[in-house]
N, C-alpha and C positions, 0 to 999 in steps of 0.2 A: 504493500500500499504506500504509494509515493506521497511524501509531504516534504516541504521545503521550509516551513516556518514552525517555530515553537515559541510559546509564551510561558511565563511563570505558571499560569493556571493550567495550560496544556500539560506542562511537564508534571505538575501535581497529580493531575488525572491519570496520566500514563503510569505513575507509581502506585495510585490507589486502585484503579479498576479499568481494565481495557474495554469491558462491555460498555461502560459510561462514556469512554472515549469515542467508541464506534457510534453510539446514539447522538452524542452531542457534536462531534466534529466530522464524522464521515456522513451519517444520515442527516445531520443538522435538524434534528427533531426539536420542537419548542419545549418539551418537558411538561411534567404534570404539576409543577409548583413545588417549592421547597418549604419545609417547616419554618425556616427563618426568613421567609419571603418579606414579611413586614419589616424586619430588621435591615434586610437588604435595600428595600425601598426608602427607608429612612436614611440609610447611608448614602444612597445615590442623590437624595434630596439635599443633604448637607453639602455633599461634594459640589452639586450645581451652584448652590449659593456662594460657596467659596470661590468657585471658578468665575462666576460673573461678577462678584463683589470684592475681589481681592484688594482693590484699590480704595474701597470705601472705609470710612473712619467713624461712621455713626450707626447705632442700632437702628434708628428709624429707617435708614436707606437699606440695610440688610433685611429688615422685616418686610419692607415692600417687595424685595426680591423673592423672599420666602413666600409670601402670599401669591406672587405671580406664578411661582413654580409648584406650589403645593398640589394642585389638581393633577399636574403630569405625573407625580410620583405617588399619588393616592395615599398621602400622609394625613392621618386623622388629627383633628384638633386636640385630642387628648395628649398628643406629643408636644404641645406647646411649651411646657416647662422645660423638657429636655432640649428642645430647639433653642430656647432663650438662653439656656446655659451654654450651649455650643457657641452661639453667636457672641455672647458677652466674652467668653474665653478667647474666642478667635480675635476679637478687636484689640484685646490687650496684648496678645502674643504677636499679631501681625504687625504692630507698630515697631517691633524690634528688628524686623527683617530688612535685607537689602533690596537691590533691584531684582524685580521679577522678570526672568527671561521668557518664560512660557508658563501656560496652564494647559492641562490636558494634552500634553505633547505626544503625539504619535511617533513612533519610530520603528525602523526595520534596519537592524544592524547585522552585517555578515558574521557568522561564527566560523564558517568554512566556505569561502567564496568558491573554491574549486568543486566542492560538492553541492553547492546551491543549498546551504543550510543557514538560515537566518533567525535571529531572536527578535521577536516583535513584542510591542506593548504600549502603554499609554502612561505617562508620568503625570501625577497630579499637579505638581508644581516644581519648577526649577528656579532657584534664586542665586544670584551672584553677589558675593560679599565684596567689601572694599579692599580686602587682602588678596583677591584674585581666587579665592575659594569658591567652589560650587556646592550648593545645598539642594538635595533632592528631598522633596517632602511628599510623604504618602499619608493621605488623611485616613484615619481609622475611627469610626463611631462605635466600635465595640466597647463594652464595659470591661472586657478582659484584656488588660495591657500586656505587651510583651517586654521583657527585661532586655537590657543590653546584651547579655550573654546569649539570649535566644535570637536576637536580631542579627548576630554574627554568623548565624546559619541560615538566614533568609534568602532563599533563592531569588525572589523578586527584587529585593534590594541590590543583590549582586548584579543582576541583569541591568538595572537601572544605572548602577555605578559604571558598568561596561558601556552602556549607551551614551552616558555623558562623556566618558573618556574618549570615545570614538567621534562623537558629534562635535565637541568643542576643543578636542586636541589638548586635554588637561590631564596632568598626571594623577594617579590614584590617590596620592597623599593629599591632594587638595580637593577631593571629593568627599562630602559628608552625605550620608544617607539617613533618612529619619522617618519615624512614625510620629505623627502629631495627633493626639487624642483630644478632640474638642469638648467631649462630655467632661473631662477632668482638667483639661488644660495642660496635660503632661506632654513632654516633648522628649523623645528618646532618639539619640544620634549615635552612628557608628561609622567606622572607616574600614575599608577593605584593602588588603595588600594585593600587589600583582599576582602573587603566588596563589592566594584564595580565588582570585578571578579566573586564573588559568584553570584551576581544578574545577570551577563551576563550569566553564566553557566545555571542558572535556566531557563532563556528565550530560550537558545538554545535547551535545552532538551524539553521544551514546543513545540517548532516549530517541532521537529522531531515527537512528538506525534500527532501534527496536521496532518502531512502526513500519519502517520501510521494508523490513524483512518478513513482515506478517502478510498472511492471506486474509481475505475478508471474513473467512470462517474461523480465524484463529484469535478472535477478540473475546475472551472468556471473562465471565463475571467473578468478582472476587469479594467475598464478604469481609468488611472491615469496620472500623470505628466511624467512618463517615456515611455509612448506609443510611441511617435514620434521617440524615440531612440531604440526601440525594433526590434531586427532582426527577430521576428515571427509575426510582425503586419500584414504581407500579408496573414497569415493563421489564423486570429483572428476572432471568431464569433462575437465579439463586433463591427467589422468594416466590415464584409463581410457576404454573404449568407451562408447558410449551405452547399449548393452544391459547392461553391467556396472554402470553407474551406476544404472540403473533398478532392476535386481535388488537391489542393495545397499540402495537407499533403501527398497524394500518390506520388506526384512529389518528394517531399522531401525524402520520403522513398526509391525511385528509385535512387536519387542522393546519399544518404547515402549508398546504396548498391554499387554504382559505385566507390565512394571514398574508401570504405572498400577493394574492389577488387584491386584497384590501389595501396593501401598501401601493400597488400600482395604480389604484384609482384615487388614492389621496394625493 
C-alpha cells in the first residue's frame, strides 16, 4: 500500500491499530463519533479563537470572536466559565511573546527525498524571539497536562522542531517546542538535540515502510487502551462479527458519499 506522507497522528495510529489506519486513511470513512467528541470540539473552538485573535489584547474582542465561532464548533453555553478562564489566561500569557511568524502553519517536509517520504502537519503558532530563537506553540485544552520529561518523547513536537529547522534554516539549539494549557495558564517548553531528531526521523521512515509493504488485507485490528475512544470501534472486527462489520462499513461509505455531495453543493 503506497503512501508518501506521514504525520504525528498517522504515526500514532500505525503503532496503535492498523485496522483503524485502514478505515481512516485508506478508506477515508467519516467514523461513528468518539466518546471525547465534545472535548475535541471545545479544543478546536479555543484553537480557532487563538488563531483569529492572537493580536488582540482585550477580553471584549476575544469574546466577540468566540460568539462568532461558537455555532461552527457546537460548543454549548455551559462551557462559558471554562472558555472565560482560557481567554483570560491567554491574554496575560500572550503579552509576553515575541513576533508571531505564523498561525496554523501547514508544512510538508522531506524525510527521505529519494524515496518520496515526507512529514506533514499543522503548527498552531510559531513565534520568533528577539534573540533569534524560534518558539513552537501547540495549544492543549486538556485538563491532563504533560510534564517536561514526557514532552521530550513527544513525536509531534519533534516533527515540529524538524519542520522549523528545515523551513527557517535555524539550528536545533535555537528551537523551543511547547505545550500551552489555557485552562490553567501553564506553559511547558522543551528543546531537542540533533541526535534525538535523527532518531525520530528514522522511526517515521520505518513506519512508512511498514505501510508500503502491506497488502490491503493485512491491516488487522489490535485491541489496546485506546479502543474505548476510537471513532471506528463500531466497525471493528475485534468487537463485532464479520457481517456486522461489513454492514457498518457499507453504511459509512454511503455516509461518506452523502457528505461529499453536500460539500460540492455548498
